[in-house]
C-alpha beads as a LAMMPS data file, in Angstrom:
LAMMPS data file: protein, C-alpha beads

296 atoms
295 bonds

1 atom types
1 bond types

-500.0 500.0 xlo xhi
-500.0 500.0 ylo yhi
-500.0 500.0 zlo zhi

Masses

1 110.0

Atoms # bond

1 1 1 -238.639 -135.453 -92.946
2 1 1 -242.711 -134.671 -92.860
3 1 1 -244.409 -133.087 -95.252
4 1 1 -246.004 -132.205 -98.884
5 1 1 -244.098 -131.526 -102.254
6 1 1 -246.395 -130.283 -104.535
7 1 1 -244.774 -131.558 -107.527
8 1 1 -245.471 -130.707 -111.299
9 1 1 -245.723 -133.988 -113.108
10 1 1 -243.851 -134.144 -116.244
11 1 1 -245.312 -135.993 -119.602
12 1 1 -243.908 -139.661 -119.851
13 1 1 -243.871 -140.924 -116.220
14 1 1 -247.014 -142.462 -114.433
15 1 1 -247.918 -140.983 -110.845
16 1 1 -245.955 -144.137 -109.342
17 1 1 -242.804 -143.500 -111.207
18 1 1 -242.637 -140.125 -109.573
19 1 1 -243.382 -141.527 -106.152
20 1 1 -240.326 -143.876 -106.921
21 1 1 -238.218 -141.099 -107.893
22 1 1 -238.807 -139.073 -104.781
23 1 1 -237.907 -141.634 -102.615
24 1 1 -234.464 -142.189 -104.263
25 1 1 -234.054 -138.294 -103.994
26 1 1 -234.747 -137.844 -100.973
27 1 1 -233.428 -140.678 -99.498
28 1 1 -237.295 -142.061 -97.817
29 1 1 -239.607 -144.541 -98.054
30 1 1 -242.131 -142.860 -96.736
31 1 1 -243.510 -141.630 -99.787
32 1 1 -247.111 -141.492 -101.373
33 1 1 -248.867 -139.668 -103.817
34 1 1 -252.437 -138.334 -103.801
35 1 1 -254.413 -139.045 -107.141
36 1 1 -253.462 -140.595 -110.410
37 1 1 -252.293 -138.748 -113.655
38 1 1 -252.189 -140.959 -116.620
39 1 1 -248.027 -140.891 -118.485
40 1 1 -249.170 -138.278 -121.196
41 1 1 -250.860 -136.264 -119.215
42 1 1 -248.703 -133.199 -116.914
43 1 1 -249.552 -131.309 -113.880
44 1 1 -249.906 -130.821 -110.242
45 1 1 -249.702 -134.283 -108.436
46 1 1 -248.859 -133.360 -104.605
47 1 1 -246.502 -135.949 -103.164
48 1 1 -246.888 -136.958 -99.296
49 1 1 -243.734 -137.642 -97.242
50 1 1 -243.359 -139.132 -93.765
51 1 1 -246.190 -138.317 -91.459
52 1 1 -247.610 -136.649 -94.380
53 1 1 -248.566 -140.037 -95.802
54 1 1 -251.107 -140.099 -93.264
55 1 1 -253.083 -137.620 -95.171
56 1 1 -253.374 -138.940 -98.405
57 1 1 -256.950 -140.167 -98.387
58 1 1 -257.983 -136.884 -97.364
59 1 1 -256.053 -134.760 -100.370
60 1 1 -257.270 -137.607 -102.979
61 1 1 -261.067 -136.570 -102.032
62 1 1 -260.239 -132.933 -102.849
63 1 1 -261.673 -130.936 -106.273
64 1 1 -259.338 -131.208 -109.070
65 1 1 -258.598 -128.540 -111.659
66 1 1 -257.993 -129.069 -115.298
67 1 1 -257.276 -127.307 -118.231
68 1 1 -258.515 -129.930 -121.227
69 1 1 -259.287 -130.218 -124.776
70 1 1 -261.656 -132.010 -126.857
71 1 1 -261.157 -132.523 -130.421
72 1 1 -264.835 -133.313 -132.155
73 1 1 -265.137 -135.277 -135.274
74 1 1 -263.518 -138.411 -134.219
75 1 1 -263.666 -140.773 -131.353
76 1 1 -260.681 -143.473 -130.153
77 1 1 -261.016 -146.783 -128.045
78 1 1 -259.219 -145.486 -125.383
79 1 1 -261.420 -141.938 -125.329
80 1 1 -257.448 -139.712 -125.712
81 1 1 -255.260 -139.090 -128.125
82 1 1 -253.258 -142.201 -127.236
83 1 1 -256.139 -144.916 -128.732
84 1 1 -257.041 -146.290 -132.155
85 1 1 -259.895 -144.507 -134.252
86 1 1 -263.172 -146.513 -133.844
87 1 1 -265.559 -143.682 -135.247
88 1 1 -265.147 -140.706 -137.366
89 1 1 -267.846 -138.013 -138.588
90 1 1 -266.370 -135.011 -140.151
91 1 1 -267.506 -131.705 -139.283
92 1 1 -268.209 -129.569 -142.782
93 1 1 -268.966 -126.641 -140.854
94 1 1 -267.662 -124.651 -137.647
95 1 1 -269.987 -125.108 -134.250
96 1 1 -270.397 -121.786 -133.064
97 1 1 -269.289 -120.567 -129.395
98 1 1 -272.994 -120.291 -128.171
99 1 1 -273.837 -123.663 -128.988
100 1 1 -270.603 -124.742 -127.278
101 1 1 -270.999 -122.721 -124.416
102 1 1 -274.410 -124.130 -123.398
103 1 1 -273.318 -127.676 -124.128
104 1 1 -270.550 -127.272 -121.237
105 1 1 -273.182 -125.636 -118.798
106 1 1 -275.258 -128.447 -119.422
107 1 1 -272.902 -130.698 -117.608
108 1 1 -272.292 -128.851 -114.586
109 1 1 -274.041 -130.232 -111.432
110 1 1 -274.411 -133.954 -110.280
111 1 1 -274.135 -135.422 -113.702
112 1 1 -273.617 -139.528 -114.154
113 1 1 -270.483 -140.883 -115.934
114 1 1 -269.785 -144.271 -117.195
115 1 1 -266.020 -145.274 -116.207
116 1 1 -264.226 -145.705 -119.383
117 1 1 -263.304 -149.267 -121.019
118 1 1 -259.665 -148.335 -120.716
119 1 1 -259.314 -147.864 -116.986
120 1 1 -257.972 -149.602 -113.448
121 1 1 -261.220 -149.759 -112.215
122 1 1 -262.234 -153.557 -111.528
123 1 1 -265.393 -155.178 -112.494
124 1 1 -265.350 -159.163 -110.885
125 1 1 -261.762 -158.821 -109.640
126 1 1 -260.288 -157.719 -112.865
127 1 1 -259.279 -153.983 -114.159
128 1 1 -261.384 -152.955 -117.275
129 1 1 -258.531 -152.252 -119.260
130 1 1 -257.699 -156.317 -119.151
131 1 1 -261.227 -156.961 -120.403
132 1 1 -260.586 -154.669 -123.698
133 1 1 -257.218 -156.306 -124.247
134 1 1 -258.826 -159.576 -123.998
135 1 1 -261.626 -158.120 -126.359
136 1 1 -264.005 -159.502 -123.739
137 1 1 -267.194 -157.982 -123.107
138 1 1 -268.046 -156.378 -119.533
139 1 1 -270.716 -154.014 -118.340
140 1 1 -269.206 -150.812 -117.206
141 1 1 -270.122 -149.574 -114.031
142 1 1 -271.788 -145.868 -113.557
143 1 1 -270.695 -143.100 -111.120
144 1 1 -272.106 -139.869 -110.041
145 1 1 -270.040 -137.106 -110.105
146 1 1 -269.634 -133.173 -109.609
147 1 1 -269.038 -130.576 -112.057
148 1 1 -268.011 -127.955 -109.777
149 1 1 -267.238 -125.231 -112.708
150 1 1 -266.931 -125.862 -116.611
151 1 1 -265.297 -122.756 -118.133
152 1 1 -265.194 -122.377 -122.386
153 1 1 -261.790 -121.164 -122.955
154 1 1 -261.144 -121.432 -126.614
155 1 1 -262.440 -123.386 -130.059
156 1 1 -260.320 -123.866 -133.400
157 1 1 -262.261 -125.150 -136.775
158 1 1 -260.284 -127.325 -138.843
159 1 1 -261.961 -127.850 -142.073
160 1 1 -259.651 -129.501 -143.734
161 1 1 -259.966 -132.230 -141.067
162 1 1 -263.298 -132.166 -140.441
163 1 1 -262.845 -131.590 -136.786
164 1 1 -262.936 -128.931 -133.978
165 1 1 -260.669 -128.562 -130.691
166 1 1 -262.849 -127.110 -128.151
167 1 1 -260.531 -126.042 -124.977
168 1 1 -262.144 -125.423 -121.553
169 1 1 -261.436 -125.431 -117.815
170 1 1 -263.493 -127.865 -115.445
171 1 1 -263.010 -128.156 -111.549
172 1 1 -264.503 -131.763 -110.634
173 1 1 -264.749 -134.093 -108.213
174 1 1 -262.929 -137.652 -107.235
175 1 1 -263.557 -139.815 -109.625
176 1 1 -264.137 -138.077 -112.818
177 1 1 -262.616 -138.946 -116.041
178 1 1 -262.323 -135.742 -117.769
179 1 1 -261.455 -138.061 -121.490
180 1 1 -265.038 -139.364 -120.686
181 1 1 -266.098 -136.000 -120.295
182 1 1 -264.962 -134.738 -123.546
183 1 1 -266.662 -137.751 -125.144
184 1 1 -270.238 -136.875 -123.365
185 1 1 -269.685 -133.219 -124.664
186 1 1 -268.732 -134.070 -128.397
187 1 1 -271.985 -136.658 -128.105
188 1 1 -273.764 -133.629 -127.078
189 1 1 -272.788 -131.589 -129.845
190 1 1 -274.009 -134.422 -132.317
191 1 1 -270.389 -136.053 -132.898
192 1 1 -267.826 -138.411 -132.071
193 1 1 -265.097 -136.853 -130.245
194 1 1 -262.247 -137.511 -127.673
195 1 1 -259.609 -135.840 -125.566
196 1 1 -256.650 -134.743 -127.197
197 1 1 -255.041 -132.805 -124.053
198 1 1 -254.996 -132.357 -120.586
199 1 1 -253.173 -130.496 -117.828
200 1 1 -254.144 -130.659 -114.152
201 1 1 -253.816 -127.181 -112.925
202 1 1 -255.182 -127.623 -109.104
203 1 1 -255.344 -130.588 -106.786
204 1 1 -257.106 -129.363 -103.463
205 1 1 -255.746 -125.862 -103.189
206 1 1 -252.199 -126.700 -104.373
207 1 1 -251.671 -124.937 -107.592
208 1 1 -248.972 -124.350 -110.415
209 1 1 -247.639 -121.288 -108.959
210 1 1 -246.203 -122.907 -105.540
211 1 1 -245.459 -126.614 -107.407
212 1 1 -241.721 -128.054 -107.853
213 1 1 -240.377 -129.449 -111.415
214 1 1 -237.714 -132.455 -110.913
215 1 1 -235.321 -130.398 -112.252
216 1 1 -235.919 -127.951 -109.427
217 1 1 -235.828 -130.310 -106.771
218 1 1 -232.678 -131.623 -108.019
219 1 1 -230.850 -128.547 -108.252
220 1 1 -232.056 -127.543 -104.489
221 1 1 -232.502 -130.413 -102.885
222 1 1 -230.000 -130.024 -99.903
223 1 1 -232.265 -126.638 -99.429
224 1 1 -236.217 -128.023 -100.288
225 1 1 -238.266 -127.229 -97.977
226 1 1 -241.532 -128.997 -97.739
227 1 1 -244.950 -127.654 -97.478
228 1 1 -246.355 -128.604 -93.628
229 1 1 -249.030 -131.348 -93.262
230 1 1 -252.202 -128.628 -92.133
231 1 1 -251.480 -127.724 -96.006
232 1 1 -253.163 -130.711 -97.411
233 1 1 -256.126 -130.357 -94.700
234 1 1 -257.438 -126.824 -95.496
235 1 1 -260.718 -128.223 -96.724
236 1 1 -261.214 -129.981 -93.324
237 1 1 -263.338 -128.034 -90.966
238 1 1 -261.488 -127.774 -87.142
239 1 1 -262.087 -128.275 -83.774
240 1 1 -260.043 -126.106 -81.492
241 1 1 -258.629 -128.005 -78.059
242 1 1 -257.702 -126.833 -74.668
243 1 1 -254.371 -127.817 -73.401
244 1 1 -256.140 -130.457 -71.134
245 1 1 -257.343 -132.143 -74.235
246 1 1 -254.395 -131.560 -75.915
247 1 1 -252.775 -134.949 -74.783
248 1 1 -255.673 -137.067 -75.212
249 1 1 -255.757 -136.062 -78.786
250 1 1 -252.010 -136.578 -78.901
251 1 1 -252.646 -140.483 -77.444
252 1 1 -255.349 -141.111 -79.706
253 1 1 -258.351 -140.777 -77.179
254 1 1 -261.778 -140.878 -78.237
255 1 1 -263.362 -137.338 -76.787
256 1 1 -267.318 -136.578 -75.911
257 1 1 -269.070 -135.199 -79.099
258 1 1 -268.937 -131.375 -79.173
259 1 1 -272.228 -129.386 -78.912
260 1 1 -271.670 -128.119 -82.479
261 1 1 -270.387 -131.367 -84.839
262 1 1 -268.263 -129.678 -88.071
263 1 1 -269.828 -129.798 -91.217
264 1 1 -267.079 -131.948 -93.182
265 1 1 -267.098 -135.751 -92.322
266 1 1 -263.315 -135.849 -90.660
267 1 1 -262.205 -132.432 -89.269
268 1 1 -258.856 -131.420 -87.650
269 1 1 -258.105 -131.426 -84.135
270 1 1 -255.654 -128.153 -83.556
271 1 1 -253.995 -126.844 -80.540
272 1 1 -253.470 -123.186 -80.929
273 1 1 -252.212 -123.371 -84.952
274 1 1 -250.506 -127.181 -84.335
275 1 1 -252.429 -129.903 -86.081
276 1 1 -252.575 -133.001 -84.126
277 1 1 -255.004 -135.455 -85.454
278 1 1 -257.933 -136.072 -87.767
279 1 1 -260.818 -137.058 -86.087
280 1 1 -264.376 -138.145 -87.009
281 1 1 -267.887 -139.077 -85.261
282 1 1 -267.883 -142.607 -83.490
283 1 1 -269.964 -144.974 -84.332
284 1 1 -272.103 -144.717 -80.994
285 1 1 -272.635 -140.953 -82.169
286 1 1 -272.008 -139.555 -78.722
287 1 1 -268.184 -139.572 -79.141
288 1 1 -265.441 -138.467 -81.944
289 1 1 -262.222 -140.628 -82.398
290 1 1 -259.169 -140.167 -84.647
291 1 1 -258.440 -141.267 -88.071
292 1 1 -255.190 -140.043 -87.925
293 1 1 -252.671 -139.241 -85.381
294 1 1 -249.872 -136.989 -86.065
295 1 1 -246.452 -137.710 -84.279
296 1 1 -244.395 -134.482 -84.201

Bonds

1 1 1 2
2 1 2 3
3 1 3 4
4 1 4 5
5 1 5 6
6 1 6 7
7 1 7 8
8 1 8 9
9 1 9 10
10 1 10 11
11 1 11 12
12 1 12 13
13 1 13 14
14 1 14 15
15 1 15 16
16 1 16 17
17 1 17 18
18 1 18 19
19 1 19 20
20 1 20 21
21 1 21 22
22 1 22 23
23 1 23 24
24 1 24 25
25 1 25 26
26 1 26 27
27 1 27 28
28 1 28 29
29 1 29 30
30 1 30 31
31 1 31 32
32 1 32 33
33 1 33 34
34 1 34 35
35 1 35 36
36 1 36 37
37 1 37 38
38 1 38 39
39 1 39 40
40 1 40 41
41 1 41 42
42 1 42 43
43 1 43 44
44 1 44 45
45 1 45 46
46 1 46 47
47 1 47 48
48 1 48 49
49 1 49 50
50 1 50 51
51 1 51 52
52 1 52 53
53 1 53 54
54 1 54 55
55 1 55 56
56 1 56 57
57 1 57 58
58 1 58 59
59 1 59 60
60 1 60 61
61 1 61 62
62 1 62 63
63 1 63 64
64 1 64 65
65 1 65 66
66 1 66 67
67 1 67 68
68 1 68 69
69 1 69 70
70 1 70 71
71 1 71 72
72 1 72 73
73 1 73 74
74 1 74 75
75 1 75 76
76 1 76 77
77 1 77 78
78 1 78 79
79 1 79 80
80 1 80 81
81 1 81 82
82 1 82 83
83 1 83 84
84 1 84 85
85 1 85 86
86 1 86 87
87 1 87 88
88 1 88 89
89 1 89 90
90 1 90 91
91 1 91 92
92 1 92 93
93 1 93 94
94 1 94 95
95 1 95 96
96 1 96 97
97 1 97 98
98 1 98 99
99 1 99 100
100 1 100 101
101 1 101 102
102 1 102 103
103 1 103 104
104 1 104 105
105 1 105 106
106 1 106 107
107 1 107 108
108 1 108 109
109 1 109 110
110 1 110 111
111 1 111 112
112 1 112 113
113 1 113 114
114 1 114 115
115 1 115 116
116 1 116 117
117 1 117 118
118 1 118 119
119 1 119 120
120 1 120 121
121 1 121 122
122 1 122 123
123 1 123 124
124 1 124 125
125 1 125 126
126 1 126 127
127 1 127 128
128 1 128 129
129 1 129 130
130 1 130 131
131 1 131 132
132 1 132 133
133 1 133 134
134 1 134 135
135 1 135 136
136 1 136 137
137 1 137 138
138 1 138 139
139 1 139 140
140 1 140 141
141 1 141 142
142 1 142 143
143 1 143 144
144 1 144 145
145 1 145 146
146 1 146 147
147 1 147 148
148 1 148 149
149 1 149 150
150 1 150 151
151 1 151 152
152 1 152 153
153 1 153 154
154 1 154 155
155 1 155 156
156 1 156 157
157 1 157 158
158 1 158 159
159 1 159 160
160 1 160 161
161 1 161 162
162 1 162 163
163 1 163 164
164 1 164 165
165 1 165 166
166 1 166 167
167 1 167 168
168 1 168 169
169 1 169 170
170 1 170 171
171 1 171 172
172 1 172 173
173 1 173 174
174 1 174 175
175 1 175 176
176 1 176 177
177 1 177 178
178 1 178 179
179 1 179 180
180 1 180 181
181 1 181 182
182 1 182 183
183 1 183 184
184 1 184 185
185 1 185 186
186 1 186 187
187 1 187 188
188 1 188 189
189 1 189 190
190 1 190 191
191 1 191 192
192 1 192 193
193 1 193 194
194 1 194 195
195 1 195 196
196 1 196 197
197 1 197 198
198 1 198 199
199 1 199 200
200 1 200 201
201 1 201 202
202 1 202 203
203 1 203 204
204 1 204 205
205 1 205 206
206 1 206 207
207 1 207 208
208 1 208 209
209 1 209 210
210 1 210 211
211 1 211 212
212 1 212 213
213 1 213 214
214 1 214 215
215 1 215 216
216 1 216 217
217 1 217 218
218 1 218 219
219 1 219 220
220 1 220 221
221 1 221 222
222 1 222 223
223 1 223 224
224 1 224 225
225 1 225 226
226 1 226 227
227 1 227 228
228 1 228 229
229 1 229 230
230 1 230 231
231 1 231 232
232 1 232 233
233 1 233 234
234 1 234 235
235 1 235 236
236 1 236 237
237 1 237 238
238 1 238 239
239 1 239 240
240 1 240 241
241 1 241 242
242 1 242 243
243 1 243 244
244 1 244 245
245 1 245 246
246 1 246 247
247 1 247 248
248 1 248 249
249 1 249 250
250 1 250 251
251 1 251 252
252 1 252 253
253 1 253 254
254 1 254 255
255 1 255 256
256 1 256 257
257 1 257 258
258 1 258 259
259 1 259 260
260 1 260 261
261 1 261 262
262 1 262 263
263 1 263 264
264 1 264 265
265 1 265 266
266 1 266 267
267 1 267 268
268 1 268 269
269 1 269 270
270 1 270 271
271 1 271 272
272 1 272 273
273 1 273 274
274 1 274 275
275 1 275 276
276 1 276 277
277 1 277 278
278 1 278 279
279 1 279 280
280 1 280 281
281 1 281 282
282 1 282 283
283 1 283 284
284 1 284 285
285 1 285 286
286 1 286 287
287 1 287 288
288 1 288 289
289 1 289 290
290 1 290 291
291 1 291 292
292 1 292 293
293 1 293 294
294 1 294 295
295 1 295 296
């Protein structure tokens, strides 16, 4: 069994929980997910099975799309709705849509994010959340991430609570913390804030319309059809090989550098419509070599 299961992850499960459940249902050990989603977040989580596990790093590296809600008026230690309130500054009047839209657009492009304290990123061999739980000070790393698109959806002011919800859709690169983005948007507007809701609607080109829930998977277990491996690497450029080079690629051999090198660092090697391997430029710059070779 080789292919991709476009799973719609439910709330209450970790990404690893989903992998364990898929292993049991499909009776196979070779299963991997393509980008961690927190337990309280639902959404698209492509699961790679069999030979498809070879493309996990390439799928993880794709852009993701989320629908998020930032709540303005108070901040939490975890930067989301699960944490303890650490700062409160109630709104006395509603922030208008024009101001919100201008704030959102200021985050489009390459921006620098500071990794949240409650995260699994390691500093000096220890995860940041371990420092947080032990109440130890640590310098959190900063990363450059890319916000490709940030679109305003709606806003709702709650005068009684002194808060305002701002919902938006964001398309972002690997490594983006949407909860930190919510905090930074709130800060830009002059208030503390946190992320109160998040749904991942798209991962790479996999979206909700083709997703499968665990309920559907269990009901259709005998007839389930996985998506082909090639569907997970459509974002990579392609080199078409002739019949002579087909066997060389299948054997994992190096090939001479083509006259026109693909724009993506890694690229698909295909014979007709068959995905044979993923290659990249050799260190000597004169050849291309395999990163992954697929067994049919």
